[in-house]
C-alpha positions in Angstrom: 39.7 302.5 161.0 39.7 302.4 157.2 36.2 303.1 156.1 34.9 303.2 159.7 34.6 306.7 161.2 34.9 306.8 165.0 37.2 303.9 165.3 40.8 304.8 165.7 44.2 303.4 166.7 47.4 305.0 168.0 50.8 303.8 168.9 52.7 305.9 171.4 50.3 308.7 170.8 50.7 308.6 167.0 47.7 307.9 164.8 48.1 304.5 162.9 44.4 304.1 162.0 45.2 303.7 158.3 47.3 300.6 159.1 44.1 298.6 159.8 41.3 297.5 157.5 38.0 295.8 158.2 37.6 292.2 157.1 34.6 290.4 155.8 34.0 288.9 159.3 33.8 292.3 160.8 37.2 292.1 162.5 40.0 294.6 161.9 43.5 293.4 160.9 46.6 295.5 160.4 50.4 295.4 160.5 51.8 297.6 163.2 55.3 298.8 162.3 57.7 301.4 163.6 57.9 299.9 167.1 60.6 301.2 169.3 62.7 298.6 171.2 61.1 297.9 174.6 57.6 298.8 175.6 55.1 300.3 173.1 51.5 301.3 174.0 48.9 300.5 171.4 45.5 302.2 172.0 42.1 301.7 170.3 38.5 302.2 171.4 39.5 303.3 174.9 41.6 300.2 175.6 45.4 299.9 175.6 47.9 297.1 175.4 51.6 297.2 175.9 53.6 295.5 173.1 57.2 294.6 173.9 59.5 294.8 170.9 62.8 292.8 171.1 65.7 293.3 168.9 65.9 291.1 165.8 69.3 289.8 167.0 67.8 288.6 170.3 67.6 287.6 173.0 63.9 287.4 174.0 63.7 285.1 177.0 66.7 282.7 176.7 69.1 284.7 178.9 72.5 286.2 178.0 73.8 285.3 174.6 76.8 283.0 174.2 80.2 284.7 173.7 82.5 284.9 171.8 80.5 284.6 168.6 81.7 284.8 165.0 79.1 286.3 162.5 78.6 285.2 159.0 80.3 287.0 156.0 77.9 289.8 155.0 76.7 290.7 158.5 76.1 294.4 158.9 76.9 294.6 162.6 78.3 292.6 165.5 74.9 291.0 166.2 75.0 289.2 162.8 72.0 291.1 161.3 71.7 290.9 157.6 68.8 291.8 155.2 66.7 288.9 154.1 67.2 287.5 150.5 64.6 285.7 148.3 64.8 283.0 145.7 62.1 281.0 143.8 61.9 277.4 142.8 59.2 275.4 141.0 58.0 271.9 140.2 58.1 271.0 136.6 55.6 269.0 134.5 58.6 267.4 132.8 59.1 264.1 134.6 62.8 264.1 133.6 63.4 267.1 135.9 63.5 265.8 139.5 63.0 267.9 142.5 62.7 271.7 142.4 64.0 273.8 139.5 65.2 277.5 139.7 62.4 279.9 138.8 63.0 283.4 137.4 59.9 285.6 137.8 61.2 287.9 135.0 61.4 284.9 132.6 58.9 282.3 133.8 59.3 278.8 132.4 56.5 277.1 130.5 56.5 273.8 132.3 55.3 274.8 135.8 53.2 272.1 137.4 50.1 272.8 139.6 49.5 271.8 143.2 46.3 271.6 145.3 46.4 272.6 148.9 44.6 270.9 151.8 41.9 273.6 151.4 41.2 272.7 147.8 43.0 275.7 146.3 44.9 274.9 143.0 47.8 277.2 142.1 51.1 277.0 140.1 53.7 275.0 142.1 56.1 277.9 142.7 57.8 278.2 146.1 59.5 281.3 147.5 62.4 280.7 149.8 63.3 283.5 152.3 66.8 283.4 153.9 67.5 285.7 156.7 69.1 286.1 160.2 67.6 286.3 163.6 69.1 285.8 167.0 72.6 285.6 165.4 71.7 282.6 163.2 70.3 281.8 159.8 66.7 280.8 159.1 64.8 279.8 156.0 61.1 280.0 155.3 59.5 278.4 152.2 55.9 279.0 151.0 53.8 278.6 147.9 54.0 282.0 146.3 52.7 283.6 143.1 55.2 286.3 142.1 52.7 288.3 140.1 50.3 288.7 143.0 50.5 290.8 146.2 50.8 289.3 149.7 50.3 291.4 152.8 49.9 290.6 156.5 46.2 291.3 156.3 45.6 289.6 153.0 48.0 286.7 152.3 47.7 284.9 149.0 44.8 282.4 148.8 47.0 279.2 148.8 48.3 279.9 152.4 46.3 277.8 154.9 47.7 279.6 158.0 49.7 276.6 159.1 53.4 276.2 159.6 55.8 273.2 159.8 59.0 273.7 161.8 61.5 270.9 161.4 64.3 270.1 163.8 67.6 268.1 163.8 69.7 265.9 166.1 73.2 265.6 167.6 75.3 268.1 169.5 78.0 270.6 168.9 79.5 273.9 170.1 80.3 276.1 167.1 80.4 279.7 168.6 79.4 281.1 165.2 76.5 281.7 162.9 75.4 278.5 161.1 73.6 277.7 157.9 69.9 276.6 158.0 69.0 273.2 156.5 67.1 272.9 153.3 63.4 273.7 153.3 62.7 271.8 150.1 64.5 268.5 150.7 64.3 267.8 154.5 64.1 264.1 155.5 63.4 263.6 159.2 63.8 259.8 159.0 60.1 259.2 158.7 57.9 259.3 155.7 55.9 262.6 155.9 53.7 264.3 153.4 55.4 267.7 153.7 57.1 266.9 150.4 57.7 270.3 149.1 57.4 272.1 152.4 54.2 273.7 151.2 52.5 271.9 148.3 49.5 271.6 150.7 49.5 275.2 151.6 51.7 275.2 154.7 54.8 277.3 155.3 58.0 275.4 156.2 60.5 277.0 158.5 63.9 275.9 159.5 66.7 277.5 161.5 70.4 276.7 162.0 70.0 276.4 165.7 67.1 274.0 165.3 69.8 271.5 164.2 71.1 270.4 167.6 74.6 269.5 166.3 75.0 273.3 165.9 74.7 273.8 169.7 74.2 271.8 172.8 72.2 273.8 175.4 69.0 274.3 173.3 66.8 275.7 176.1 69.4 278.3 177.2 70.2 279.4 173.7 66.7 279.7 172.1 64.1 278.8 174.6 61.1 276.4 174.4 59.6 275.4 171.1 56.6 277.4 170.0 54.0 277.2 167.2 54.9 273.8 165.7 52.5 272.1 163.4 53.8 268.6 162.6 53.3 267.0 159.2 50.8 264.3 158.8 52.5 260.9 158.7 51.9 259.0 155.4 50.3 255.6 155.4 
């Protein structure tokens, strides 16, 4: 792979060696793109693994999707796909400004506060919020982000601690349509948590419309078991 003659990788017979790079620990990390829907064979060093690529609109393992279904305005197809959008907010040093304030990377404000993650990394308190659609419903992801610095799959920005908080909701409902994801910057689960800003400590915060159970009833059929959930630490 990059900088290492004799080590190669291919996807479906196509050379993708340049997609990988060697890390300081000797491991190789890369982002594999261009997967076809269904089975894809990734080969490296004489070993192969089959990667199964599912459509962004689902399903994966939850069974047939509920019908009929009304997509959101702006959807580009009948499966409610829509390109992700991004916005930025920040914490101000001005105590008269409560909560998060809009942040314009092209015209940065002068009152941006700092935050220190649980790994001891201090950075400007700027949060990027990604809003997109998967499995015919809206999701949001918030993370500390420095707009003037790169972030790649192999080399995320230093403030990311490789943890994620996924918040959920309560109640029931049958909407038969795409819903809106809850806020990722003002979530209150009824207990006092130190998530605060959804990432001031370096975690990512993810929510999804269908994680709010009043949006749908049959949670297991519709989106399967819960995976990769890191709970916040209760405050004392």
